[in-house]
DRENTOR-255123 format. One line per field, with one value per residue (C-alpha): x, y, z; chain; residue in three letters; residue number from 0. Coordinates in nm, 2 decimals, padded with zeros to 4 digits. Example, Ala and Ser with C-alpha at 12.3 -4.5 7.8 and 13.67 -1.06 7.14 Angstrom:
2
u: 01.23, 01.37
v: -00.45, -00.11
w: 00.78, 00.71
chaine: A, A
residu: ALA, SER
num: 0, 1
END
This chain:
70
u: 13.92, 13.87, 13.96, 13.69, 13.70, 13.59, 13.26, 13.30, 13.17, 13.13, 12.86, 12.99, 12.80, 12.96, 12.76, 12.79, 12.61, 12.51, 12.85, 13.03, 13.18, 13.21, 13.15, 13.17, 12.92, 13.00, 12.81, 12.95, 12.76, 12.73, 12.91, 12.59, 12.43, 12.38, 12.51, 12.17, 12.02, 12.30, 12.23, 11.85, 11.92, 12.14, 11.85, 11.63, 11.89, 11.98, 11.66, 11.67, 12.03, 11.93, 11.64, 11.83, 12.15, 12.02, 12.30, 12.29, 12.43, 12.66, 12.78, 12.75, 12.98, 12.96, 13.32, 13.42, 13.75, 13.96, 14.28, 14.53, 14.73, 14.98
v: 08.62, 08.84, 09.20, 09.43, 09.79, 10.07, 10.24, 10.54, 10.79, 10.84, 11.04, 11.19, 11.37, 11.57, 11.57, 11.77, 11.70, 11.92, 11.92, 12.02, 11.68, 11.60, 11.28, 11.17, 10.92, 10.79, 10.58, 10.43, 10.51, 10.24, 10.29, 10.34, 10.60, 10.95, 11.24, 11.40, 11.08, 11.06, 11.42, 11.36, 11.06, 11.27, 11.51, 11.23, 11.08, 11.42, 11.45, 11.08, 11.10, 11.40, 11.21, 10.88, 11.03, 11.34, 11.54, 11.81, 11.75, 12.05, 11.95, 11.68, 11.61, 11.38, 11.28, 11.10, 10.92, 10.83, 10.64, 10.72, 10.41, 10.59
w: 04.93, 04.64, 04.60, 04.49, 04.36, 04.58, 04.46, 04.25, 04.51, 04.88, 05.06, 05.38, 05.66, 05.95, 06.27, 06.58, 06.91, 07.19, 07.36, 07.03, 06.96, 06.59, 06.41, 06.04, 05.87, 05.53, 05.27, 04.96, 04.65, 04.37, 04.05, 03.83, 04.06, 03.90, 04.11, 04.11, 04.26, 04.52, 04.63, 04.65, 04.87, 05.09, 05.13, 05.25, 05.48, 05.65, 05.87, 05.95, 06.07, 06.28, 06.43, 06.49, 06.64, 06.81, 06.64, 06.38, 06.03, 05.96, 05.63, 05.36, 05.06, 04.76, 04.65, 04.34, 04.33, 04.03, 03.98, 03.70, 03.62, 03.39
chaine: A, A, A, A, A, A, A, A, A, A, A, A, A, A, A, A, A, A, A, A, A, A, A, A, A, A, A, A, A, A, A, A, A, A, A, A, A, A, A, A, A, A, A, A, A, A, A, A, A, A, A, A, A, A, A, A, A, A, A, A, A, A, A, A, A, A, A, A, A, A
residu: MET, ALA, PHE, ILE, ASN, ARG, PRO, THR, ALA, GLN, LEU, THR, PHE, VAL, LEU, VAL, ASP, GLY, THR, GLY, SER, ARG, ALA, THR, MET, SER, PHE, ASP, VAL, PRO, TYR, ASP, THR, LEU, ALA, ALA, VAL, ALA, ILE, ALA, ALA, ALA, ASP, VAL, LEU, ARG, PRO, LEU, ILE, ASN, ALA, LEU, THR, GLY, CYS, VAL, VAL, VAL, SER, GLN, SER, LEU, THR, TYR, SER, SER, VAL, ASP, ASN, THR
num: 0, 1, 2, 3, 4, 5, 6, 7, 8, 9, 10, 11, 12, 13, 14, 15, 16, 17, 18, 19, 20, 21, 22, 23, 24, 25, 26, 27, 28, 29, 30, 31, 32, 33, 34, 35, 36, 37, 38, 39, 40, 41, 42, 43, 44, 45, 46, 47, 48, 49, 50, 51, 52, 53, 54, 55, 56, 57, 58, 59, 60, 61, 62, 63, 64, 65, 66, 67, 68, 69
END
């Protein structure tokens, strides 16, 4: 088994259903994806997530991680 590096960014949605229960849905964003493209994809995904889950997306975030080896 080989270890692989985590993608550079993570797109996360927070959802709420009719009872007030919260859920989180995360997508890994490939290394070479521009932030503007990832945000545009999030705008396309939001209504699809609403339709498929029956929940309301209350927030979304695009998070970039970095590791300092020094």
